PyMOL Python script that loads the backbone (N, CA, C, O; Angstrom):
from pymol import cmd

cmd.read_pdbstr("""\
ATOM      1  N   MET A   1      64.836 -41.489   5.950  1.00  0.00           N
ATOM      2  CA  MET A   1      63.668 -40.864   6.507  1.00  0.00           C
ATOM      3  C   MET A   1      63.737 -39.373   6.210  1.00  0.00           C
ATOM      4  O   MET A   1      64.770 -38.730   6.398  1.00  0.00           O
ATOM      5  N   THR A   2      62.614 -38.838   5.743  1.00  0.00           N
ATOM      6  CA  THR A   2      62.585 -37.424   5.426  1.00  0.00           C
ATOM      7  C   THR A   2      61.672 -36.688   6.375  1.00  0.00           C
ATOM      8  O   THR A   2      60.737 -37.271   6.924  1.00  0.00           O
ATOM      9  N   ALA A   3      61.934 -35.414   6.571  1.00  0.00           N
ATOM     10  CA  ALA A   3      61.188 -34.614   7.539  1.00  0.00           C
ATOM     11  C   ALA A   3      59.701 -34.536   7.206  1.00  0.00           C
ATOM     12  O   ALA A   3      58.875 -34.490   8.117  1.00  0.00           O
ATOM     13  N   GLU A   4      59.338 -34.521   5.916  1.00  0.00           N
ATOM     14  CA  GLU A   4      57.924 -34.385   5.573  1.00  0.00           C
ATOM     15  C   GLU A   4      57.116 -35.627   5.924  1.00  0.00           C
ATOM     16  O   GLU A   4      55.887 -35.567   5.922  1.00  0.00           O
ATOM     17  N   ASN A   5      57.755 -36.737   6.221  1.00  0.00           N
ATOM     18  CA  ASN A   5      57.059 -37.962   6.586  1.00  0.00           C
ATOM     19  C   ASN A   5      56.853 -38.098   8.097  1.00  0.00           C
ATOM     20  O   ASN A   5      56.286 -39.094   8.547  1.00  0.00           O
ATOM     21  N   LEU A   6      57.293 -37.135   8.876  1.00  0.00           N
ATOM     22  CA  LEU A   6      57.241 -37.253  10.321  1.00  0.00           C
ATOM     23  C   LEU A   6      55.997 -36.579  10.900  1.00  0.00           C
ATOM     24  O   LEU A   6      55.668 -35.448  10.540  1.00  0.00           O
ATOM     25  N   SER A   7      55.310 -37.288  11.805  1.00  0.00           N
ATOM     26  CA  SER A   7      54.233 -36.670  12.565  1.00  0.00           C
ATOM     27  C   SER A   7      54.886 -35.782  13.623  1.00  0.00           C
ATOM     28  O   SER A   7      56.077 -35.929  13.897  1.00  0.00           O
ATOM     29  N   PRO A   8      54.124 -34.861  14.222  1.00  0.00           N
ATOM     30  CA  PRO A   8      54.724 -34.007  15.263  1.00  0.00           C
ATOM     31  C   PRO A   8      55.341 -34.813  16.418  1.00  0.00           C
ATOM     32  O   PRO A   8      56.408 -34.458  16.919  1.00  0.00           O
ATOM     33  N   GLU A   9      54.678 -35.885  16.836  1.00  0.00           N
ATOM     34  CA  GLU A   9      55.233 -36.706  17.920  1.00  0.00           C
ATOM     35  C   GLU A   9      56.499 -37.425  17.462  1.00  0.00           C
ATOM     36  O   GLU A   9      57.480 -37.493  18.202  1.00  0.00           O
ATOM     37  N   ARG A  10      56.477 -37.954  16.259  1.00  0.00           N
ATOM     38  CA  ARG A  10      57.661 -38.652  15.723  1.00  0.00           C
ATOM     39  C   ARG A  10      58.817 -37.679  15.544  1.00  0.00           C
ATOM     40  O   ARG A  10      59.976 -38.020  15.778  1.00  0.00           O
ATOM     41  N   GLU A  11      58.485 -36.464  15.126  1.00  0.00           N
ATOM     42  CA  GLU A  11      59.504 -35.435  14.977  1.00  0.00           C
ATOM     43  C   GLU A  11      60.129 -35.093  16.329  1.00  0.00           C
ATOM     44  O   GLU A  11      61.344 -34.928  16.436  1.00  0.00           O
ATOM     45  N   ARG A  12      59.285 -34.989  17.362  1.00  0.00           N
ATOM     46  CA  ARG A  12      59.787 -34.726  18.718  1.00  0.00           C
ATOM     47  C   ARG A  12      60.666 -35.875  19.189  1.00  0.00           C
ATOM     48  O   ARG A  12      61.730 -35.645  19.764  1.00  0.00           O
ATOM     49  N   ASN A  13      60.233 -37.104  18.951  1.00  0.00           N
ATOM     50  CA  ASN A  13      61.017 -38.269  19.367  1.00  0.00           C
ATOM     51  C   ASN A  13      62.379 -38.289  18.681  1.00  0.00           C
ATOM     52  O   ASN A  13      63.393 -38.606  19.303  1.00  0.00           O
ATOM     53  N   ALA A  14      62.390 -37.952  17.407  1.00  0.00           N
ATOM     54  CA  ALA A  14      63.652 -37.892  16.673  1.00  0.00           C
ATOM     55  C   ALA A  14      64.554 -36.811  17.256  1.00  0.00           C
ATOM     56  O   ALA A  14      65.761 -37.008  17.394  1.00  0.00           O
ATOM     57  N   ALA A  15      63.964 -35.670  17.599  1.00  0.00           N
ATOM     58  CA  ALA A  15      64.743 -34.577  18.193  1.00  0.00           C
ATOM     59  C   ALA A  15      65.299 -34.994  19.555  1.00  0.00           C
ATOM     60  O   ALA A  15      66.421 -34.628  19.905  1.00  0.00           O
ATOM     61  N   ILE A  16      64.521 -35.755  20.318  1.00  0.00           N
ATOM     62  CA  ILE A  16      64.987 -36.256  21.621  1.00  0.00           C
ATOM     63  C   ILE A  16      66.178 -37.185  21.416  1.00  0.00           C
ATOM     64  O   ILE A  16      67.181 -37.070  22.120  1.00  0.00           O
ATOM     65  N   TYR A  17      66.079 -38.093  20.470  1.00  0.00           N
ATOM     66  CA  TYR A  17      67.185 -39.028  20.199  1.00  0.00           C
ATOM     67  C   TYR A  17      68.464 -38.267  19.859  1.00  0.00           C
ATOM     68  O   TYR A  17      69.527 -38.536  20.417  1.00  0.00           O
ATOM     69  N   VAL A  18      68.345 -37.315  18.937  1.00  0.00           N
ATOM     70  CA  VAL A  18      69.513 -36.543  18.507  1.00  0.00           C
ATOM     71  C   VAL A  18      70.083 -35.749  19.678  1.00  0.00           C
ATOM     72  O   VAL A  18      71.301 -35.680  19.841  1.00  0.00           O
ATOM     73  N   ALA A  19      69.213 -35.144  20.499  1.00  0.00           N
ATOM     74  CA  ALA A  19      69.686 -34.349  21.639  1.00  0.00           C
ATOM     75  C   ALA A  19      70.427 -35.217  22.650  1.00  0.00           C
ATOM     76  O   ALA A  19      71.449 -34.794  23.190  1.00  0.00           O
ATOM     77  N   VAL A  20      69.932 -36.419  22.912  1.00  0.00           N
ATOM     78  CA  VAL A  20      70.615 -37.317  23.855  1.00  0.00           C
ATOM     79  C   VAL A  20      71.975 -37.726  23.283  1.00  0.00           C
ATOM     80  O   VAL A  20      72.973 -37.751  24.004  1.00  0.00           O
ATOM     81  N   ILE A  21      72.011 -38.044  21.997  1.00  0.00           N
ATOM     82  CA  ILE A  21      73.279 -38.392  21.361  1.00  0.00           C
ATOM     83  C   ILE A  21      74.264 -37.228  21.483  1.00  0.00           C
ATOM     84  O   ILE A  21      75.466 -37.434  21.651  1.00  0.00           O
ATOM     85  N   ASP A  22      73.737 -36.005  21.396  1.00  0.00           N
ATOM     86  CA  ASP A  22      74.576 -34.812  21.485  1.00  0.00           C
ATOM     87  C   ASP A  22      74.894 -34.393  22.922  1.00  0.00           C
ATOM     88  O   ASP A  22      75.611 -33.414  23.129  1.00  0.00           O
ATOM     89  N   GLY A  23      74.368 -35.121  23.923  1.00  0.00           N
ATOM     90  CA  GLY A  23      74.754 -34.870  25.302  1.00  0.00           C
ATOM     91  C   GLY A  23      73.694 -34.315  26.236  1.00  0.00           C
ATOM     92  O   GLY A  23      73.993 -34.062  27.403  1.00  0.00           O
ATOM     93  N   ALA A  24      72.470 -34.117  25.772  1.00  0.00           N
ATOM     94  CA  ALA A  24      71.411 -33.610  26.645  1.00  0.00           C
ATOM     95  C   ALA A  24      70.977 -34.698  27.630  1.00  0.00           C
ATOM     96  O   ALA A  24      71.093 -35.890  27.344  1.00  0.00           O
ATOM     97  N   THR A  25      70.479 -34.273  28.783  1.00  0.00           N
ATOM     98  CA  THR A  25      69.973 -35.233  29.766  1.00  0.00           C
ATOM     99  C   THR A  25      68.469 -35.399  29.598  1.00  0.00           C
ATOM    100  O   THR A  25      67.801 -34.547  29.012  1.00  0.00           O
ATOM    101  N   PHE A  26      67.943 -36.509  30.120  1.00  0.00           N
ATOM    102  CA  PHE A  26      66.503 -36.740  30.060  1.00  0.00           C
ATOM    103  C   PHE A  26      65.756 -35.631  30.794  1.00  0.00           C
ATOM    104  O   PHE A  26      64.695 -35.203  30.341  1.00  0.00           O
ATOM    105  N   GLY A  27      66.287 -35.165  31.910  1.00  0.00           N
ATOM    106  CA  GLY A  27      65.650 -34.093  32.670  1.00  0.00           C
ATOM    107  C   GLY A  27      65.564 -32.804  31.879  1.00  0.00           C
ATOM    108  O   GLY A  27      64.528 -32.139  31.884  1.00  0.00           O
ATOM    109  N   GLN A  28      66.637 -32.447  31.204  1.00  0.00           N
ATOM    110  CA  GLN A  28      66.630 -31.232  30.381  1.00  0.00           C
ATOM    111  C   GLN A  28      65.584 -31.327  29.282  1.00  0.00           C
ATOM    112  O   GLN A  28      64.859 -30.369  29.015  1.00  0.00           O
ATOM    113  N   LEU A  29      65.512 -32.478  28.657  1.00  0.00           N
ATOM    114  CA  LEU A  29      64.567 -32.652  27.555  1.00  0.00           C
ATOM    115  C   LEU A  29      63.121 -32.701  28.049  1.00  0.00           C
ATOM    116  O   LEU A  29      62.220 -32.211  27.367  1.00  0.00           O
ATOM    117  N   ALA A  30      62.892 -33.284  29.219  1.00  0.00           N
ATOM    118  CA  ALA A  30      61.545 -33.299  29.796  1.00  0.00           C
ATOM    119  C   ALA A  30      61.070 -31.873  30.035  1.00  0.00           C
ATOM    120  O   ALA A  30      59.922 -31.530  29.753  1.00  0.00           O
ATOM    121  N   GLU A  31      61.958 -31.061  30.550  1.00  0.00           N
ATOM    122  CA  GLU A  31      61.622 -29.663  30.790  1.00  0.00           C
ATOM    123  C   GLU A  31      61.363 -28.932  29.475  1.00  0.00           C
ATOM    124  O   GLU A  31      60.399 -28.174  29.362  1.00  0.00           O
ATOM    125  N   ARG A  32      62.212 -29.156  28.497  1.00  0.00           N
ATOM    126  CA  ARG A  32      62.079 -28.480  27.197  1.00  0.00           C
ATOM    127  C   ARG A  32      60.762 -28.821  26.516  1.00  0.00           C
ATOM    128  O   ARG A  32      60.108 -27.936  25.964  1.00  0.00           O
ATOM    129  N   TYR A  33      60.361 -30.097  26.546  1.00  0.00           N
ATOM    130  CA  TYR A  33      59.162 -30.532  25.831  1.00  0.00           C
ATOM    131  C   TYR A  33      57.916 -30.598  26.713  1.00  0.00           C
ATOM    132  O   TYR A  33      56.828 -30.887  26.215  1.00  0.00           O
ATOM    133  N   GLY A  34      58.057 -30.337  28.005  1.00  0.00           N
ATOM    134  CA  GLY A  34      56.906 -30.331  28.893  1.00  0.00           C
ATOM    135  C   GLY A  34      56.301 -31.710  29.094  1.00  0.00           C
ATOM    136  O   GLY A  34      55.084 -31.848  29.225  1.00  0.00           O
ATOM    137  N   ILE A  35      57.153 -32.733  29.117  1.00  0.00           N
ATOM    138  CA  ILE A  35      56.697 -34.104  29.350  1.00  0.00           C
ATOM    139  C   ILE A  35      57.549 -34.707  30.464  1.00  0.00           C
ATOM    140  O   ILE A  35      58.562 -34.132  30.861  1.00  0.00           O
ATOM    141  N   SER A  36      57.136 -35.858  30.959  1.00  0.00           N
ATOM    142  CA  SER A  36      57.877 -36.487  32.051  1.00  0.00           C
ATOM    143  C   SER A  36      59.188 -37.091  31.545  1.00  0.00           C
ATOM    144  O   SER A  36      59.349 -37.356  30.354  1.00  0.00           O
ATOM    145  N   LYS A  37      60.123 -37.302  32.483  1.00  0.00           N
ATOM    146  CA  LYS A  37      61.385 -37.945  32.121  1.00  0.00           C
ATOM    147  C   LYS A  37      61.144 -39.359  31.604  1.00  0.00           C
ATOM    148  O   LYS A  37      61.864 -39.835  30.727  1.00  0.00           O
ATOM    149  N   VAL A  38      60.142 -40.021  32.143  1.00  0.00           N
ATOM    150  CA  VAL A  38      59.829 -41.387  31.690  1.00  0.00           C
ATOM    151  C   VAL A  38      59.402 -41.367  30.225  1.00  0.00           C
ATOM    152  O   VAL A  38      59.805 -42.239  29.455  1.00  0.00           O
ATOM    153  N   ARG A  39      58.591 -40.381  29.829  1.00  0.00           N
ATOM    154  CA  ARG A  39      58.182 -40.288  28.420  1.00  0.00           C
ATOM    155  C   ARG A  39      59.375 -39.979  27.527  1.00  0.00           C
ATOM    156  O   ARG A  39      59.461 -40.480  26.406  1.00  0.00           O
ATOM    157  N   VAL A  40      60.297 -39.154  28.019  1.00  0.00           N
ATOM    158  CA  VAL A  40      61.513 -38.862  27.257  1.00  0.00           C
ATOM    159  C   VAL A  40      62.316 -40.147  27.093  1.00  0.00           C
ATOM    160  O   VAL A  40      62.796 -40.443  25.998  1.00  0.00           O
ATOM    161  N   GLN A  41      62.465 -40.912  28.174  1.00  0.00           N
ATOM    162  CA  GLN A  41      63.220 -42.161  28.108  1.00  0.00           C
ATOM    163  C   GLN A  41      62.572 -43.148  27.143  1.00  0.00           C
ATOM    164  O   GLN A  41      63.272 -43.838  26.402  1.00  0.00           O
ATOM    165  N   LYS A  42      61.244 -43.222  27.145  1.00  0.00           N
ATOM    166  CA  LYS A  42      60.549 -44.129  26.228  1.00  0.00           C
ATOM    167  C   LYS A  42      60.730 -43.687  24.781  1.00  0.00           C
ATOM    168  O   LYS A  42      60.932 -44.518  23.895  1.00  0.00           O
ATOM    169  N   ALA A  43      60.658 -42.378  24.540  1.00  0.00           N
ATOM    170  CA  ALA A  43      60.868 -41.863  23.180  1.00  0.00           C
ATOM    171  C   ALA A  43      62.280 -42.182  22.716  1.00  0.00           C
ATOM    172  O   ALA A  43      62.484 -42.613  21.581  1.00  0.00           O
ATOM    173  N   TYR A  44      63.252 -41.970  23.591  1.00  0.00           N
ATOM    174  CA  TYR A  44      64.638 -42.270  23.252  1.00  0.00           C
ATOM    175  C   TYR A  44      64.810 -43.768  22.971  1.00  0.00           C
ATOM    176  O   TYR A  44      65.503 -44.153  22.028  1.00  0.00           O
ATOM    177  N   ALA A  45      64.180 -44.600  23.789  1.00  0.00           N
ATOM    178  CA  ALA A  45      64.292 -46.054  23.612  1.00  0.00           C
ATOM    179  C   ALA A  45      63.711 -46.478  22.255  1.00  0.00           C
ATOM    180  O   ALA A  45      64.283 -47.333  21.579  1.00  0.00           O
ATOM    181  N   ARG A  46      62.580 -45.884  21.854  1.00  0.00           N
ATOM    182  CA  ARG A  46      61.993 -46.210  20.553  1.00  0.00           C
ATOM    183  C   ARG A  46      62.943 -45.841  19.418  1.00  0.00           C
ATOM    184  O   ARG A  46      63.163 -46.626  18.497  1.00  0.00           O
ATOM    185  N   GLU A  47      63.497 -44.643  19.498  1.00  0.00           N
ATOM    186  CA  GLU A  47      64.406 -44.207  18.437  1.00  0.00           C
ATOM    187  C   GLU A  47      65.704 -45.013  18.449  1.00  0.00           C
ATOM    188  O   GLU A  47      66.287 -45.274  17.397  1.00  0.00           O
ATOM    189  N   ARG A  48      66.149 -45.402  19.632  1.00  0.00           N
ATOM    190  CA  ARG A  48      67.351 -46.234  19.723  1.00  0.00           C
ATOM    191  C   ARG A  48      67.105 -47.587  19.068  1.00  0.00           C
ATOM    192  O   ARG A  48      67.994 -48.131  18.414  1.00  0.00           O
ATOM    193  N   THR A  49      65.910 -48.128  19.238  1.00  0.00           N
ATOM    194  CA  THR A  49      65.540 -49.371  18.573  1.00  0.00           C
ATOM    195  C   THR A  49      65.554 -49.180  17.058  1.00  0.00           C
ATOM    196  O   THR A  49      66.021 -50.050  16.323  1.00  0.00           O
ATOM    197  N   ASN A  50      65.047 -48.052  16.598  1.00  0.00           N
ATOM    198  CA  ASN A  50      65.075 -47.762  15.161  1.00  0.00           C
ATOM    199  C   ASN A  50      66.512 -47.651  14.657  1.00  0.00           C
ATOM    200  O   ASN A  50      66.826 -48.104  13.557  1.00  0.00           O
ATOM    201  N   ALA A  51      67.372 -47.053  15.456  1.00  0.00           N
ATOM    202  CA  ALA A  51      68.789 -46.953  15.084  1.00  0.00           C
ATOM    203  C   ALA A  51      69.415 -48.343  15.014  1.00  0.00           C
ATOM    204  O   ALA A  51      70.209 -48.627  14.117  1.00  0.00           O
ATOM    205  N   TRP A  52      69.057 -49.204  15.958  1.00  0.00           N
ATOM    206  CA  TRP A  52      69.560 -50.582  15.949  1.00  0.00           C
ATOM    207  C   TRP A  52      69.122 -51.297  14.672  1.00  0.00           C
ATOM    208  O   TRP A  52      69.910 -52.001  14.041  1.00  0.00           O
ATOM    209  N   GLU A  53      67.854 -51.108  14.299  1.00  0.00           N
ATOM    210  CA  GLU A  53      67.347 -51.723  13.062  1.00  0.00           C
ATOM    211  C   GLU A  53      68.109 -51.188  11.849  1.00  0.00           C
ATOM    212  O   GLU A  53      68.441 -51.945  10.937  1.00  0.00           O
ATOM    213  N   ALA A  54      68.382 -49.891  11.842  1.00  0.00           N
ATOM    214  CA  ALA A  54      69.139 -49.303  10.734  1.00  0.00           C
ATOM    215  C   ALA A  54      70.536 -49.911  10.668  1.00  0.00           C
ATOM    216  O   ALA A  54      71.027 -50.238   9.587  1.00  0.00           O
ATOM    217  N   ARG A  55      71.174 -50.060  11.828  1.00  0.00           N
ATOM    218  CA  ARG A  55      72.510 -50.676  11.864  1.00  0.00           C
ATOM    219  C   ARG A  55      72.450 -52.116  11.364  1.00  0.00           C
ATOM    220  O   ARG A  55      73.322 -52.553  10.613  1.00  0.00           O
ATOM    221  N   ARG A  56      71.440 -52.838  11.775  1.00  0.00           N
ATOM    222  CA  ARG A  56      71.279 -54.235  11.371  1.00  0.00           C
ATOM    223  C   ARG A  56      71.139 -54.350   9.849  1.00  0.00           C
ATOM    224  O   ARG A  56      71.543 -55.348   9.253  1.00  0.00           O
ATOM    225  N   GLN A  57      70.563 -53.321   9.234  1.00  0.00           N
ATOM    226  CA  GLN A  57      70.380 -53.312   7.787  1.00  0.00           C
ATOM    227  C   GLN A  57      71.595 -52.728   7.059  1.00  0.00           C
ATOM    228  O   GLN A  57      71.563 -52.534   5.843  1.00  0.00           O
ATOM    229  N   GLY A  58      72.669 -52.448   7.813  1.00  0.00           N
ATOM    230  CA  GLY A  58      73.907 -52.017   7.197  1.00  0.00           C
ATOM    231  C   GLY A  58      74.156 -50.516   7.202  1.00  0.00           C
ATOM    232  O   GLY A  58      75.173 -50.059   6.680  1.00  0.00           O
ATOM    233  N   GLU A  59      73.248 -49.746   7.780  1.00  0.00           N
ATOM    234  CA  GLU A  59      73.433 -48.292   7.846  1.00  0.00           C
ATOM    235  C   GLU A  59      74.488 -47.951   8.899  1.00  0.00           C
ATOM    236  O   GLU A  59      74.691 -48.710   9.847  1.00  0.00           O
ATOM    237  N   THR A  60      75.151 -46.820   8.732  1.00  0.00           N
ATOM    238  CA  THR A  60      76.124 -46.360   9.731  1.00  0.00           C
ATOM    239  C   THR A  60      75.642 -45.109  10.443  1.00  0.00           C
ATOM    240  O   THR A  60      76.247 -44.681  11.425  1.00  0.00           O
ATOM    241  N   SER A  61      74.535 -44.509   9.947  1.00  0.00           N
ATOM    242  CA  SER A  61      73.996 -43.325  10.616  1.00  0.00           C
ATOM    243  C   SER A  61      72.477 -43.418  10.682  1.00  0.00           C
ATOM    244  O   SER A  61      71.840 -44.152   9.926  1.00  0.00           O
ATOM    245  N   TYR A  62      71.925 -42.652  11.608  1.00  0.00           N
ATOM    246  CA  TYR A  62      70.480 -42.590  11.806  1.00  0.00           C
ATOM    247  C   TYR A  62      70.142 -41.172  12.209  1.00  0.00           C
ATOM    248  O   TYR A  62      70.729 -40.638  13.150  1.00  0.00           O
ATOM    249  N   LEU A  63      69.203 -40.555  11.511  1.00  0.00           N
ATOM    250  CA  LEU A  63      68.790 -39.173  11.760  1.00  0.00           C
ATOM    251  C   LEU A  63      69.968 -38.206  11.703  1.00  0.00           C
ATOM    252  O   LEU A  63      70.033 -37.239  12.462  1.00  0.00           O
ATOM    253  N   GLY A  64      70.885 -38.481  10.802  1.00  0.00           N
ATOM    254  CA  GLY A  64      72.010 -37.572  10.611  1.00  0.00           C
ATOM    255  C   GLY A  64      73.123 -37.698  11.626  1.00  0.00           C
ATOM    256  O   GLY A  64      74.044 -36.882  11.625  1.00  0.00           O
ATOM    257  N   ARG A  65      73.070 -38.697  12.491  1.00  0.00           N
ATOM    258  CA  ARG A  65      74.112 -38.916  13.495  1.00  0.00           C
ATOM    259  C   ARG A  65      74.660 -40.327  13.328  1.00  0.00           C
ATOM    260  O   ARG A  65      73.920 -41.248  12.984  1.00  0.00           O
ATOM    261  N   LEU A  66      75.945 -40.492  13.570  1.00  0.00           N
ATOM    262  CA  LEU A  66      76.509 -41.837  13.567  1.00  0.00           C
ATOM    263  C   LEU A  66      75.808 -42.670  14.625  1.00  0.00           C
ATOM    264  O   LEU A  66      75.471 -42.168  15.697  1.00  0.00           O
ATOM    265  N   ILE A  67      75.595 -43.918  14.329  1.00  0.00           N
ATOM    266  CA  ILE A  67      74.954 -44.812  15.293  1.00  0.00           C
ATOM    267  C   ILE A  67      76.010 -45.175  16.334  1.00  0.00           C
ATOM    268  O   ILE A  67      77.088 -45.650  15.978  1.00  0.00           O
ATOM    269  N   PRO A  68      75.710 -44.956  17.629  1.00  0.00           N
ATOM    270  CA  PRO A  68      76.694 -45.291  18.668  1.00  0.00           C
ATOM    271  C   PRO A  68      77.067 -46.772  18.633  1.00  0.00           C
ATOM    272  O   PRO A  68      76.253 -47.616  18.257  1.00  0.00           O
ATOM    273  N   LYS A  69      78.265 -47.070  19.013  1.00  0.00           N
ATOM    274  CA  LYS A  69      78.776 -48.445  18.982  1.00  0.00           C
ATOM    275  C   LYS A  69      77.967 -49.383  19.877  1.00  0.00           C
ATOM    276  O   LYS A  69      77.878 -50.580  19.601  1.00  0.00           O
ATOM    277  N   ASP A  70      77.373 -48.844  20.953  1.00  0.00           N
ATOM    278  CA  ASP A  70      76.638 -49.712  21.891  1.00  0.00           C
ATOM    279  C   ASP A  70      75.201 -49.959  21.456  1.00  0.00           C
ATOM    280  O   ASP A  70      74.435 -50.564  22.206  1.00  0.00           O
ATOM    281  N   VAL A  71      74.817 -49.512  20.277  1.00  0.00           N
ATOM    282  CA  VAL A  71      73.460 -49.749  19.774  1.00  0.00           C
ATOM    283  C   VAL A  71      73.472 -51.019  18.959  1.00  0.00           C
ATOM    284  O   VAL A  71      72.437 -51.423  18.431  1.00  0.00           O
TER     285      VAL A  71
END
""", "prot")
cmd.dss("prot")
cmd.show_as("cartoon", "prot")
cmd.util.cbc("prot")
cmd.orient("prot")
């Protein structure tokens, strides 16, 4: 996936996924992006599903981060 193919919302969702992997909390990200924690959780869940699909296809990383073992 390349950055030029991302819509602003998809880009934000990708940034949320990476931030959570790096240790940010849903509350911190909700505040940063001005959205509810539930929307942050849904964005993270979508990207986590994409990471799972990438792992299923044999990839070891997603959005520049190793795919967590529990995905």
